[in-house]
Backbone bond lengths (Angstrom), bond angles and torsions (degrees), N, CA, C in turn:
res aa  C-N    CA-C-N  psi(-1)  N-CA   C-N-CA  omega(-1)  CA-C   N-CA-C  phi
1 X - - - 1.467 - - 1.523 109.94 -
2 X 1.312 116.86 134.38 1.457 121.08 -179.30 1.532 111.20 -75.55
3 X 1.367 115.33 157.59 1.460 118.77 -177.03 1.524 111.43 -63.53
4 X 1.338 117.88 -30.52 1.465 119.58 177.61 1.530 110.60 -61.77
5 X 1.337 115.88 -35.21 1.466 118.94 177.36 1.521 110.44 -68.35
6 X 1.332 116.31 -36.68 1.456 119.73 176.81 1.524 111.39 -64.11
7 X 1.337 116.01 -39.84 1.458 119.59 178.79 1.516 110.40 -60.32
8 X 1.318 116.21 -44.54 1.467 119.80 177.85 1.522 110.47 -62.82
9 X 1.327 116.79 -40.08 1.452 120.61 -179.36 1.527 111.47 -65.72
10 X 1.331 116.55 -32.08 1.454 120.39 179.60 1.527 112.61 -76.19
11 X 1.317 116.76 -7.54 1.459 117.51 170.78 1.507 116.65 116.72
12 X 1.323 119.61 20.53 1.464 118.16 178.25 1.498 112.13 -166.14
13 X 1.308 116.15 150.18 1.463 122.56 171.03 1.512 106.64 -132.16
14 X 1.314 116.71 165.87 1.463 119.51 -177.18 1.518 111.36 -60.71
15 X 1.338 116.86 -25.89 1.456 119.03 -178.69 1.522 112.39 -69.50
16 X 1.344 115.30 -21.90 1.452 117.59 -174.82 1.510 114.42 -95.49
17 X 1.333 118.43 -2.74 1.449 119.15 -177.31 1.517 110.76 -80.03
18 X 1.326 117.26 141.35 1.459 120.41 -176.74 1.523 112.05 -68.00
19 X 1.341 113.96 163.28 1.457 118.71 -178.75 1.509 111.99 -59.86
20 X 1.334 117.46 -32.06 1.459 120.33 -179.77 1.509 111.84 -60.99
21 X 1.349 116.16 -28.43 1.454 119.80 -179.16 1.514 112.10 -78.65
22 X 1.340 118.13 -4.83 1.446 121.83 -178.16 1.528 111.87 -101.72
23 X 1.329 115.96 20.24 1.462 119.87 -172.18 1.523 112.99 -65.04
24 X 1.357 117.07 -22.62 1.453 118.76 -175.68 1.532 112.37 -80.79
25 X 1.331 117.29 -12.41 1.456 119.57 -175.63 1.531 110.42 -59.10
26 X 1.307 114.75 136.02 1.448 119.92 179.38 1.511 113.31 96.98
27 X 1.362 117.71 -16.34 1.453 121.40 177.38 1.517 110.66 -83.80
28 X 1.332 116.97 178.45 1.460 120.50 -179.96 1.526 110.96 -67.83
29 X 1.318 116.82 146.66 1.456 122.20 177.81 1.520 109.57 -70.12
30 X 1.335 116.13 124.65 1.463 121.02 176.68 1.520 109.00 -96.36
31 X 1.323 117.00 167.20 1.465 120.14 -173.40 1.522 110.56 -132.50
32 X 1.336 115.73 135.40 1.463 123.87 177.63 1.519 107.70 -124.39
33 X 1.318 116.39 134.77 1.460 121.24 174.26 1.514 109.60 -112.15
34 X 1.335 117.60 133.30 1.464 122.09 -177.94 1.520 109.99 -125.61
35 X 1.329 116.10 126.84 1.462 122.38 179.19 1.526 108.03 -107.26
36 X 1.340 116.10 119.39 1.469 122.42 -170.46 1.529 109.17 -118.34
37 X 1.341 118.51 129.96 1.472 119.90 -175.84 1.517 114.48 -74.88
38 X 1.330 117.97 -28.63 1.452 120.77 -172.46 1.509 113.33 -91.64
39 X 1.334 116.95 175.21 1.465 121.24 175.83 1.518 110.89 -73.86
40 X 1.318 115.87 156.19 1.462 120.62 -176.05 1.519 112.46 -65.49
41 X 1.336 117.57 -24.62 1.465 119.95 -177.93 1.529 113.32 -89.56
42 X 1.336 117.39 7.84 1.462 120.06 178.08 1.529 109.62 -76.77
43 X 1.320 116.41 122.46 1.467 120.74 -174.41 1.519 112.11 -62.07
44 X 1.333 117.76 -40.16 1.460 119.99 -178.28 1.526 111.62 -67.97
45 X 1.336 116.84 -38.52 1.465 119.14 175.45 1.530 109.76 -61.09
46 X 1.324 116.95 -42.63 1.456 120.75 -179.85 1.528 111.19 -64.39
47 X 1.317 116.99 -40.81 1.465 119.95 178.81 1.522 111.56 -62.77
48 X 1.340 116.22 -43.09 1.468 119.07 -179.75 1.531 111.42 -64.55
49 X 1.319 116.26 -42.88 1.461 119.14 -179.38 1.523 111.87 -71.48
50 X 1.333 116.46 -32.15 1.459 119.14 174.08 1.522 110.56 -63.67
51 X 1.339 116.75 -41.20 1.464 120.58 177.55 1.521 110.71 -64.19
52 X 1.331 116.47 -38.94 1.469 120.97 176.82 1.528 110.64 -61.53
53 X 1.326 116.69 -48.58 1.465 120.20 -179.93 1.527 111.38 -65.10
54 X 1.321 116.64 -37.36 1.463 119.54 178.27 1.529 110.29 -65.06
55 X 1.336 116.37 -41.75 1.457 119.63 177.15 1.515 112.41 -61.87
56 X 1.325 116.57 -41.42 1.464 120.54 176.80 1.521 111.48 -62.29
57 X 1.327 116.16 -44.72 1.461 120.60 -176.64 1.520 111.26 -62.46
58 X 1.316 116.94 -38.25 1.468 119.86 179.28 1.529 111.46 -67.24
59 X 1.332 115.36 -19.16 1.460 120.15 177.65 1.532 111.82 -97.55
60 X 1.328 116.21 4.46 1.455 120.24 175.11 1.506 116.07 100.38
61 X 1.348 117.85 11.52 1.454 121.25 -178.17 1.529 109.10 -117.52
62 X 1.311 116.97 99.77 1.459 121.70 -177.80 1.516 109.17 -103.63
63 X 1.325 115.22 126.48 1.464 121.08 -178.98 1.526 110.47 -59.42
64 X 1.336 115.87 127.65 1.453 121.16 -178.90 1.506 113.70 93.55
65 X 1.356 116.91 -11.64 1.457 119.70 179.32 1.529 110.89 -119.61
66 X 1.321 116.23 -55.96 1.473 120.78 -179.52 1.522 111.99 -102.56
67 X 1.334 115.57 -27.85 1.459 121.31 179.75 1.523 109.25 -136.58
68 X 1.317 114.18 157.11 1.460 120.74 168.47 1.520 106.71 -115.62
69 X 1.330 116.24 126.00 1.459 121.25 179.48 1.517 108.41 -106.47
70 X 1.324 115.80 119.44 1.461 121.91 177.93 1.522 108.70 -102.34
71 X 1.327 116.83 119.28 1.464 122.08 179.79 1.526 109.96 -102.50
72 X 1.310 115.02 142.47 1.458 121.33 170.35 1.533 106.87 -128.00
73 X 1.355 116.26 129.11 1.461 122.63 -168.73 1.528 111.76 -110.37
74 X 1.352 113.12 167.16 1.465 122.16 177.70 1.521 111.47 53.77
75 X 1.321 115.42 51.39 1.466 120.04 -178.81 1.528 110.97 -98.46
76 X 1.330 117.21 30.85 1.455 120.03 -177.17 1.518 113.56 -73.41
77 X 1.330 116.59 -46.50 1.457 119.64 -179.12 1.528 109.96 -69.18
78 X 1.339 115.86 141.44 1.467 120.92 -172.15 1.524 112.41 -57.20
79 X 1.334 117.51 -49.47 1.465 119.95 -176.80 1.522 111.22 -64.54
80 X 1.326 116.60 -41.76 1.463 119.67 -179.79 1.525 110.59 -66.72
81 X 1.344 116.59 -39.86 1.459 119.97 179.10 1.527 110.77 -60.44
82 X 1.314 116.10 -41.92 1.469 119.59 179.52 1.517 111.59 -64.26
83 X 1.329 116.37 -42.66 1.462 119.98 -179.57 1.524 111.43 -64.49
84 X 1.328 116.60 -43.01 1.460 120.45 -179.85 1.531 111.31 -69.47
85 X 1.337 116.42 -36.07 1.463 119.83 177.37 1.531 110.36 -63.05
86 X 1.327 116.43 -44.03 1.463 120.50 178.01 1.531 110.72 -61.71
87 X 1.331 115.61 -38.87 1.458 120.02 178.39 1.524 111.52 -63.82
88 X 1.326 116.85 -43.78 1.466 120.29 179.43 1.525 111.27 -64.93
89 X 1.318 116.57 -44.25 1.465 119.92 179.60 1.526 110.11 -60.79
90 X 1.331 117.17 -35.08 1.459 121.10 178.54 1.517 113.86 -64.65
91 X 1.334 116.95 -18.59 1.466 120.99 176.82 1.528 112.33 -79.55
92 X 1.339 116.51 -6.38 1.468 123.85 177.88 1.537 111.76 57.55
93 X 1.337 117.18 55.07 1.468 119.31 178.69 1.522 111.22 -73.21
94 X 1.321 115.42 161.38 1.465 120.52 176.22 1.521 111.27 -77.43
95 X 1.332 116.71 -28.74 1.464 121.80 -179.50 1.516 108.07 -156.08
96 X 1.323 115.81 150.93 1.458 122.61 179.69 1.520 110.16 -116.85
97 X 1.326 116.35 148.09 1.462 122.54 176.81 1.520 108.60 -117.42
98 X 1.340 115.91 126.07 1.465 122.12 175.74 1.520 108.43 -112.06
99 X 1.335 117.08 131.14 1.462 119.72 -174.63 1.521 113.52 -115.39
100 X 1.324 117.07 22.36 1.469 121.36 174.35 1.517 107.81 -168.81
101 X 1.331 116.20 168.69 1.464 120.18 177.23 1.531 112.07 -63.48
102 X 1.346 119.89 -46.42 1.467 118.73 179.22 1.531 113.60 -62.79
103 X 1.337 117.75 -38.24 1.462 118.69 -179.55 1.526 110.94 -70.21
104 X 1.330 117.00 -34.87 1.461 119.60 176.58 1.524 110.31 -66.11
105 X 1.331 117.01 -41.77 1.467 120.11 178.56 1.520 110.72 -60.91
106 X 1.331 116.84 -40.56 1.458 120.22 -179.44 1.526 111.51 -67.76
107 X 1.323 117.01 -42.61 1.466 120.02 179.12 1.522 111.24 -66.83
108 X 1.317 116.23 -38.62 1.469 119.49 179.14 1.523 110.81 -63.24
109 X 1.323 116.54 -36.59 1.460 119.77 177.81 1.524 111.09 -69.24
110 X 1.339 115.93 -31.92 1.458 120.05 -175.84 1.520 113.37 -79.44
111 X 1.348 117.79 -26.80 1.464 119.87 -178.34 1.518 111.29 -153.47
112 X 1.303 115.92 140.80 1.464 122.17 172.39 1.519 110.80 -115.24
113 X 1.348 116.84 10.63 1.462 119.58 -177.59 1.531 112.75 -121.04
114 X 1.316 118.40 -39.53 1.473 120.08 179.38 1.529 108.98 -70.48
115 X 1.317 119.10 130.36 1.470 121.02 179.72 1.529 111.62 -60.76
116 X 1.328 115.25 139.12 1.468 121.74 178.53 1.523 108.56 -124.57
117 X 1.323 116.55 128.29 1.463 122.94 172.72 1.523 107.01 -109.57
118 X 1.325 117.22 128.43 1.454 119.79 179.57 1.525 111.24 -112.11
119 X 1.315 114.02 155.38 1.458 122.27 172.14 1.527 107.50 -145.25
120 X 1.334 116.18 157.40 1.477 122.70 -174.88 1.530 111.61 51.97
121 X 1.322 116.27 46.48 1.459 123.68 174.12 1.525 108.04 -119.47
122 X 1.320 116.58 133.83 1.460 121.14 179.50 1.533 110.20 -102.76
123 X 1.312 116.82 146.62 1.463 124.43 172.90 1.534 113.22 50.12
124 X 1.329 118.97 58.54 1.473 120.27 -178.69 1.524 113.44 -66.41
125 X 1.340 117.54 -25.99 1.472 119.28 176.98 1.518 109.83 -73.13
126 X 1.346 116.64 -49.97 1.457 120.83 179.86 1.517 112.89 -60.64
127 X 1.326 116.38 -30.92 1.464 120.58 179.29 1.526 112.48 -82.86
128 X 1.349 117.28 -4.47 1.459 121.05 176.97 1.514 115.00 81.36
129 X 1.338 116.94 14.90 1.457 119.63 -178.87 1.520 112.29 -78.86
130 X 1.326 116.70 -35.57 1.466 120.83 -179.07 1.529 109.20 -134.05
131 X 1.336 115.32 156.00 1.457 120.03 -179.60 1.520 111.67 -77.96
132 X 1.321 117.05 -39.10 1.459 122.14 178.39 1.515 107.65 -158.83
133 X 1.327 115.59 167.81 1.458 118.49 178.76 1.523 110.87 -72.24
134 X 1.317 116.57 -41.51 1.466 120.55 -176.99 1.525 112.24 -71.19
135 X 1.327 117.02 -39.59 1.463 121.95 -179.68 1.521 108.28 -130.37
136 X 1.324 117.18 84.83 1.460 119.27 -173.07 1.521 114.78 -62.12
137 X 1.341 117.62 -30.51 1.457 120.34 -178.72 1.515 111.15 71.51
138 X 1.296 116.88 164.27 1.454 120.86 176.98 1.516 113.44 64.59
139 X 1.329 115.46 -147.21 1.471 121.01 -173.74 1.519 112.73 -113.47
140 X 1.343 117.83 18.13 1.464 121.25 -173.03 1.520 111.41 -125.31
141 X 1.325 116.34 137.19 1.459 123.07 169.77 1.524 107.75 -156.17
142 X 1.334 116.37 173.19 1.459 117.15 179.20 1.512 113.96 161.13
143 X 1.332 114.84 -149.37 1.461 122.36 -168.86 1.528 110.21 -129.30
144 X 1.333 114.40 120.44 1.460 120.76 -176.81 1.526 110.23 -72.03
145 X 1.314 114.85 140.98 1.461 121.17 178.43 1.517 111.50 -77.92
146 X 1.312 115.96 -67.08 1.461 122.93 178.26 1.514 108.30 -141.25
147 X 1.317 116.42 155.30 1.456 121.03 177.05 1.528 109.26 -109.46
148 X 1.348 118.20 152.23 1.469 121.75 -172.57 1.529 116.14 -51.30
149 X 1.346 121.03 -40.21 1.473 118.80 -179.48 1.525 113.96 -58.84
150 X 1.341 117.27 -18.05 1.459 119.38 179.10 1.529 111.44 -61.23
151 X 1.326 117.15 -28.62 1.462 120.47 -178.22 1.523 111.90 -61.04
152 X 1.329 116.94 -31.29 1.467 119.03 177.45 1.529 110.84 -65.81
153 X 1.333 116.37 -34.61 1.467 120.03 177.33 1.526 111.37 -66.80
154 X 1.332 117.06 -35.94 1.467 119.43 177.81 1.525 110.78 -59.01
155 X 1.330 115.79 -45.66 1.470 119.81 -179.71 1.527 110.19 -65.54
156 X 1.325 117.28 -44.15 1.465 120.75 -179.82 1.521 111.88 -61.23
157 X 1.342 116.49 -41.70 1.461 119.93 -179.60 1.526 111.53 -69.59
158 X 1.318 117.42 -38.82 1.464 119.89 177.20 1.524 110.46 -63.24
159 X 1.317 116.69 -43.51 1.458 120.82 177.97 1.527 110.68 -64.71
160 X 1.331 117.22 -37.56 1.457 120.25 177.01 1.517 112.36 -65.12
161 X 1.331 116.62 -34.10 1.457 121.25 178.62 1.527 111.37 -73.29
162 X 1.337 116.73 -41.29 1.472 121.53 -177.81 1.530 108.42 -132.12
163 X 1.334 117.42 84.01 1.469 121.23 -174.64 1.525 114.42 -61.72
164 X 1.351 117.14 -19.20 1.463 118.88 -177.10 1.524 113.41 -84.93
165 X 1.324 117.51 -1.86 1.466 118.55 -178.45 1.517 111.03 -69.52
166 X 1.336 115.29 128.61 1.463 120.94 -178.45 1.528 112.29 -102.65
167 X 1.319 115.52 -16.82 1.470 119.41 -177.47 1.526 109.57 -148.34
168 X 1.320 114.88 158.43 1.467 120.50 179.06 1.523 108.76 -155.33
169 X 1.331 115.29 157.27 1.466 121.50 175.02 1.517 108.99 -113.39
170 X 1.323 115.77 143.29 1.465 123.50 177.32 1.522 106.96 -103.62
171 X 1.344 116.72 107.26 1.458 122.76 -172.07 1.532 110.57 -92.03
172 X 1.328 117.06 126.90 1.462 120.77 -178.81 1.523 109.70 -157.29
173 X 1.317 115.61 162.59 1.451 122.12 173.32 1.528 108.19 -111.97
174 X 1.333 118.96 116.75 1.470 120.39 -175.31 1.512 114.51 -64.89
175 X 1.351 117.84 -26.91 1.456 119.80 179.80 1.525 111.48 -76.76
176 X 1.319 116.56 -35.81 1.458 120.98 177.71 1.529 111.30 -82.08
177 X 1.327 116.31 -23.69 1.466 120.45 -173.55 1.528 111.07 -131.03
178 X 1.338 117.71 72.04 1.465 119.05 175.73 1.519 112.36 -63.32
179 X 1.332 116.09 -15.16 1.466 122.52 178.57 1.523 112.52 -85.72
180 X 1.315 118.41 -2.78 1.468 121.57 -170.71 1.527 112.79 -62.00
181 X 1.326 117.03 -29.07 1.460 119.33 -179.97 1.514 112.46 -59.20
182 X 1.330 116.50 -39.60 1.464 120.37 179.75 1.525 110.43 -70.93
183 X 1.319 117.31 -38.44 1.465 120.42 175.98 1.526 110.17 -63.63
184 X 1.325 116.02 -44.04 1.469 119.79 -179.51 1.524 111.00 -62.63
185 X 1.328 117.16 -37.34 1.475 119.96 179.58 1.522 110.96 -59.01
186 X 1.323 117.28 -43.64 1.459 120.34 178.61 1.533 110.99 -68.95
187 X 1.340 116.34 -39.96 1.466 119.63 178.29 1.521 110.82 -63.78
188 X 1.313 116.63 -40.56 1.460 121.96 -178.95 1.528 111.29 -65.00
189 X 1.342 116.11 -39.20 1.470 119.75 178.76 1.527 110.42 -64.24
190 X 1.330 117.05 -41.97 1.463 120.38 177.83 1.519 110.76 -65.87
191 X 1.327 116.90 -39.82 1.465 120.77 179.76 1.524 110.76 -62.80
192 X 1.321 116.65 -39.92 1.464 119.68 179.47 1.529 110.80 -63.29
193 X 1.331 117.35 -40.46 1.466 120.43 178.37 1.523 111.38 -63.56
194 X 1.335 115.65 -33.97 1.461 120.87 -174.98 1.522 112.58 -95.86
195 X 1.349 115.74 6.10 1.462 121.36 178.88 1.533 111.70 59.88
196 X 1.316 114.36 44.25 1.466 122.13 175.27 1.527 107.70 -113.53
197 X 1.322 116.31 131.98 1.461 120.93 176.51 1.532 108.08 -84.20
198 X 1.316 116.63 112.38 1.465 121.22 -176.41 1.521 110.17 -108.83
199 X 1.327 116.56 129.83 1.455 121.97 176.92 1.522 109.75 -120.49
200 X 1.329 116.21 151.52 1.459 121.76 177.49 1.517 109.17 -88.31
201 X 1.333 116.50 131.29 1.460 121.76 178.88 1.524 108.82 -120.43
202 X 1.328 116.05 96.99 1.469 121.05 -179.87 1.530 109.48 -83.46
203 X 1.323 116.80 128.89 1.471 121.58 -178.86 1.524 109.18 -130.14
204 X 1.325 114.87 145.74 1.470 119.26 -177.81 1.524 113.40 -126.75
205 X 1.335 117.42 -12.98 1.459 119.90 179.50 1.521 109.43 -155.69
206 X 1.342 116.41 -177.64 1.457 121.65 -176.64 1.521 112.32 -59.50
207 X 1.331 116.69 -43.57 1.464 119.32 -177.90 1.526 111.68 -65.82
208 X 1.337 117.09 -35.70 1.469 120.12 176.24 1.524 110.90 -61.66
209 X 1.333 116.21 -41.53 1.464 119.74 179.71 1.535 110.11 -60.83
210 X 1.331 115.45 -47.69 1.465 118.96 -178.84 1.514 111.18 -63.20
211 X 1.327 117.70 -44.53 1.467 120.82 179.55 1.522 111.28 -60.35
212 X 1.334 116.73 -42.50 1.463 120.82 -177.86 1.522 111.43 -64.16
213 X 1.331 116.79 -43.28 1.466 119.30 -177.44 1.526 112.06 -75.40
214 X 1.334 117.81 -33.34 1.470 120.29 174.63 1.523 109.91 -63.51
215 X 1.334 116.68 -44.12 1.466 120.24 178.94 1.519 111.04 -63.38
216 X 1.321 116.94 -40.48 1.460 120.74 179.93 1.520 110.66 -66.02
217 X 1.321 116.93 -41.90 1.458 120.97 -178.19 1.521 112.55 -67.36
218 X 1.339 116.86 -21.62 1.465 119.98 179.25 1.525 112.23 -72.21
219 X 1.317 115.90 -13.60 1.462 121.76 178.48 1.524 108.97 -100.78
220 X 1.306 117.43 135.00 1.462 120.09 -177.92 1.521 111.62 -70.97
221 X 1.344 115.06 154.29 1.469 122.32 175.22 1.535 112.50 54.98
222 X 1.323 115.44 48.08 1.466 120.59 -178.07 1.524 111.12 -107.10
223 X 1.322 115.75 156.27 1.450 122.96 175.73 1.513 110.08 -141.32
224 X 1.322 116.21 174.67 1.460 121.37 -173.93 1.523 110.84 -132.14
225 X 1.335 115.93 134.23 1.464 123.12 172.77 1.529 107.19 -115.10
226 X 1.323 117.09 120.74 1.464 121.62 -176.58 1.527 109.42 -102.18
227 X 1.303 116.15 124.77 1.459 121.61 -177.78 1.533 111.49 -72.60
228 X 1.318 115.69 159.70 1.476 121.41 -179.10 1.521 110.58 -94.25
229 X 1.338 115.99 73.10 1.460 118.69 173.66 1.527 109.46 -123.99
230 X 1.321 115.99 165.11 1.464 120.43 -175.09 1.523 111.94 -62.69
231 X 1.325 117.42 -31.61 1.464 120.54 179.92 1.527 110.95 -64.11
232 X 1.334 117.15 -46.53 1.460 118.81 179.79 1.524 111.48 -69.45
233 X 1.346 117.39 -26.95 1.471 119.75 173.66 1.523 110.21 -66.20
234 X 1.319 116.48 -48.71 1.452 121.16 -176.57 1.525 111.32 -65.11
235 X 1.334 116.80 -36.56 1.469 122.06 -176.30 1.530 112.57 -99.53
236 X 1.325 116.48 23.21 1.462 119.66 -174.01 1.531 113.47 -62.37
237 X 1.329 116.71 -36.52 1.465 118.63 -177.08 1.524 111.10 -64.84
238 X 1.318 117.05 -40.42 1.459 120.44 177.61 1.523 111.13 -66.12
239 X 1.330 117.05 -43.43 1.467 120.53 -179.08 1.526 110.61 -63.34
240 X 1.328 116.55 -45.76 1.466 120.90 -179.22 1.526 110.49 -63.08
241 X 1.340 116.70 -43.18 1.463 120.54 -179.11 1.526 111.32 -64.94
242 X 1.318 117.45 -42.14 1.458 120.18 179.73 1.522 111.65 -68.13
243 X 1.337 116.66 -38.45 1.468 119.63 176.97 1.523 110.35 -61.45
244 X 1.334 116.49 -40.59 1.464 119.83 178.01 1.523 111.42 -66.75
245 X 1.332 116.32 -44.33 1.469 120.40 -177.85 1.526 111.49 -61.36
246 X 1.337 115.73 -39.26 1.459 119.82 -177.05 1.527 112.71 -96.52
247 X 1.327 115.03 8.05 1.469 121.56 175.77 1.532 111.84 55.33
248 X 1.322 113.77 48.72 1.466 120.83 179.47 1.522 110.10 -103.85
249 X 1.312 119.29 115.31 1.475 119.78 172.26 1.526 109.35 -63.29
250 X 1.328 116.53 133.37 1.459 119.81 -175.62 1.512 110.73 -139.07
251 X 1.328 115.16 146.08 1.464 121.22 172.60 1.517 108.46 -113.84
252 X 1.325 114.26 139.45 1.463 122.20 -174.50 1.530 109.71 -122.48
253 X 1.352 117.16 163.19 1.470 119.16 -174.69 1.519 116.55 -87.45
254 X 1.351 119.29 -9.84 1.457 118.90 -173.77 1.522 112.38 -137.43
255 X 1.320 115.40 153.89 1.460 121.98 -179.00 1.522 111.98 -55.26
256 X 1.341 117.06 -41.56 1.458 118.95 -175.67 1.530 112.38 -63.63
257 X 1.327 117.81 -22.23 1.459 119.24 173.62 1.530 110.00 -63.55
258 X 1.330 116.08 -44.02 1.467 119.79 -179.68 1.529 111.32 -69.41
259 X 1.317 116.97 -41.10 1.464 118.97 179.59 1.530 111.52 -68.00
260 X 1.339 117.12 -24.75 1.459 121.09 177.17 1.529 112.37 -85.38
261 X 1.346 117.08 1.54 1.458 119.97 176.13 1.509 115.68 118.28
262 X 1.329 118.16 -1.77 1.454 120.30 176.67 1.525 111.63 -69.96
263 X 1.316 117.30 156.82 1.457 121.40 -174.87 1.528 112.81 -68.75
264 X 1.317 116.21 -51.31 1.468 120.47 -174.38 1.520 109.03 -150.47
265 X 1.318 117.10 145.25 1.462 120.84 177.60 1.520 109.49 -137.01
266 X 1.329 114.51 150.49 1.463 120.35 176.89 1.527 107.88 -149.63
267 X 1.338 116.06 117.84 1.455 119.58 -179.61 1.507 111.92 175.41
268 X 1.314 115.19 -165.84 1.459 122.05 -176.05 1.524 110.99 -87.34
269 X 1.320 115.29 167.76 1.462 122.89 178.53 1.527 107.94 -91.44
270 X 1.337 117.41 104.69 1.466 120.55 -175.08 1.523 112.53 -69.51
271 X 1.318 117.10 -28.62 1.470 119.50 177.92 1.519 110.31 -68.76
272 X 1.314 116.95 -40.11 1.463 120.46 177.50 1.528 110.74 -64.77
273 X 1.335 117.21 -38.36 1.460 120.18 177.74 1.533 111.00 -61.87
274 X 1.331 116.67 -39.72 1.467 120.05 178.18 1.517 110.78 -64.26
275 X 1.311 116.03 -39.70 1.469 120.36 178.57 1.527 110.00 -65.03
276 X 1.333 117.11 -40.12 1.462 120.44 178.18 1.530 111.38 -65.53
277 X 1.318 116.49 -35.82 1.467 119.82 -179.89 1.519 111.01 -58.78
278 X 1.334 116.77 -32.34 1.465 120.56 178.31 1.524 111.03 -59.78
279 X 1.330 117.39 -33.66 1.467 119.77 -178.71 1.525 111.36 -66.44
280 X 1.328 117.30 -35.94 1.460 120.16 178.27 1.531 110.96 -74.35
281 X 1.325 117.04 -38.14 1.458 119.72 176.13 1.533 109.53 -60.80
282 X 1.321 115.93 -42.73 1.469 120.58 177.33 1.527 111.21 -58.27
283 X 1.321 116.79 -47.09 1.475 119.83 -177.32 1.526 111.48 -65.07
284 X 1.335 116.37 -36.05 1.462 119.50 177.93 1.529 110.70 -69.40
285 X 1.316 116.98 -41.91 1.469 120.22 177.22 1.520 111.81 -61.63
286 X 1.321 116.65 -25.32 1.470 121.04 179.36 1.531 112.67 -92.67
287 X 1.348 116.50 4.99 1.455 119.10 170.65 1.511 117.35 115.97
288 X 1.337 119.12 -7.23 1.465 119.72 179.27 1.522 110.34 -76.48
289 X 1.348 115.31 158.75 1.459 122.04 -177.67 1.529 110.33 -102.53
290 X 1.340 117.89 143.45 1.469 120.02 178.54 1.525 113.52 -55.92
291 X 1.322 116.51 -35.72 1.459 119.48 -178.11 1.525 113.00 -65.66
292 X 1.343 116.79 -19.10 1.463 121.19 179.21 1.530 112.35 -95.13
293 X 1.327 117.30 0.02 1.467 121.66 -179.38 1.522 108.51 -109.55
294 X 1.322 118.73 108.39 1.475 120.59 -175.84 1.521 112.48 -63.78
295 X 1.308 115.18 145.00 1.462 120.60 174.06 1.530 108.33 -67.86
296 X 1.314 116.01 133.30 1.463 121.06 -176.14 1.530 110.36 -98.50
297 X 1.328 115.93 127.20 1.464 121.54 176.28 1.524 109.48 -90.14
298 X 1.317 118.47 152.19 1.471 120.15 179.87 1.521 111.26 -65.31
299 X 1.308 115.77 144.74 1.470 120.98 179.91 1.522 112.17 -120.06
300 X 1.327 117.35 -13.12 1.462 120.39 -176.72 1.520 110.04 -132.73
301 X 1.336 114.97 133.64 1.454 121.44 176.78 1.526 108.83 -124.81
302 X 1.347 115.98 146.74 1.451 119.72 -178.65 1.530 110.61 -122.46
303 X 1.331 114.05 136.50 1.462 122.47 178.68 1.521 108.42 -105.34
304 X 1.339 116.46 122.47 1.461 121.99 -178.63 1.522 108.91 -125.12
305 X 1.330 116.53 132.69 1.464 122.12 -179.81 1.527 109.08 -121.43
306 X 1.312 115.96 132.89 1.461 121.53 178.54 1.529 108.02 -101.16
307 X 1.342 116.69 102.36 1.459 120.94 -177.81 1.528 111.70 -68.65
308 X 1.319 117.43 -31.18 1.463 120.29 177.95 1.531 110.26 -62.07
309 X 1.316 115.89 -42.82 1.463 119.75 179.32 1.526 110.42 -68.92
310 X 1.336 116.70 -39.21 1.466 119.72 177.65 1.526 110.72 -59.55
311 X 1.321 116.76 -43.70 1.470 121.22 178.95 1.519 110.84 -63.17
312 X 1.331 116.93 -42.97 1.461 120.66 179.18 1.526 111.82 -62.16
313 X 1.317 116.44 -30.46 1.466 121.10 179.08 1.526 111.96 -87.76
314 X 1.328 116.88 -2.39 1.455 120.55 -178.79 1.515 113.66 74.55
315 X 1.320 116.45 28.33 1.469 121.37 -177.06 1.521 110.72 -105.22
316 X 1.313 115.33 145.61 1.461 122.07 171.28 1.519 108.06 -107.53
317 X 1.317 116.63 118.02 1.461 119.98 -177.53 1.521 109.48 -73.59
318 X 1.329 118.89 126.06 1.469 121.15 179.35 1.529 111.20 -57.93
319 X 1.328 117.92 137.31 1.472 121.01 -179.90 1.526 112.96 -56.23
320 X 1.329 116.75 -34.89 1.465 119.42 -179.60 1.528 110.90 -63.92
321 X 1.335 116.67 -34.90 1.456 120.24 179.20 1.528 110.37 -74.28
322 X 1.313 116.29 -39.61 1.461 119.66 176.88 1.526 111.33 -60.31
323 X 1.329 115.59 -38.30 1.469 120.17 -178.73 1.537 111.15 -66.14
324 X 1.316 116.56 -27.43 1.472 120.24 -178.47 1.522 112.63 -85.20
325 X 1.320 117.37 -15.42 1.463 120.96 -172.60 1.525 112.15 -68.51
326 X 1.323 115.89 139.78 1.459 121.29 172.98 1.516 110.81 -80.47
327 X 1.315 116.96 -25.52 1.455 121.62 179.01 1.527 109.22 -150.86
328 X 1.319 116.36 137.78 1.460 122.83 176.15 1.524 107.92 -121.67
329 X 1.324 116.56 121.92 1.462 121.61 179.62 1.526 108.15 -93.77
330 X 1.330 116.50 119.71 1.476 120.56 -176.00 1.517 110.80 -111.89
């Protein structure tokens, strides 16, 4: 499905925007460069970018009329991300959009002058991208994906779903998630309180994922905690399928994991974050500086439970957990 179809599905087309939103027509064409970690055919990437474009359009910036948006895809690998970032910077855009920690790192290396707005990035202070949330400094600002203490909630929710679990693995990619150590520290502290043995499982490709889950499944009473990095987003279908095959209860960081068949998810709304990013791009295009736009931390988290997956795993979801859920998939 094309991104234009996603925009319509999200609730708007250019024909429906009010005249006030067309104020930029007739002015000079502005340029936005976007560096995306996933493949172009990934539905979730398309949904996020459709939300971004829809947010821009409602503010008067329509792609192809008031702005030109240049996308570069599959920027997950470090070397490729750097090459694509350099290519985008060479187009001399007015503002850049980074949609993951690796893409932000690549863009930051490529330019210290062109404004960069990020979304779905975790721990921007710890990663050295900004000086503080209130005064980011430099040319970077944006919207935080998840903060490290959230990892403790993942462990608590997994234990609440399957109280008999004695051990769990924390799945992450160190290249996509240099912040994972801080997330793991919080997860490990929660696991210790709950008497769960938690181990770190670093994965870098498809075979690593399979090896990690096979090893975990060989141990009785095991569960899985999936970190919120771009690698686990891109490889979600493989992770979900392997967890089902090996009958591993797993908690994931985003709603789409649960809708794609994962057992339980808890995290922020990535589509809403993309829509919010459009507001900062708009303000920068109108003359504001990134250093004057505070980094926004997430304020809302959603808990989603997939009852079909629970049944397939032979699990009974505790009523207390069902009562807390924002969405139950039946």
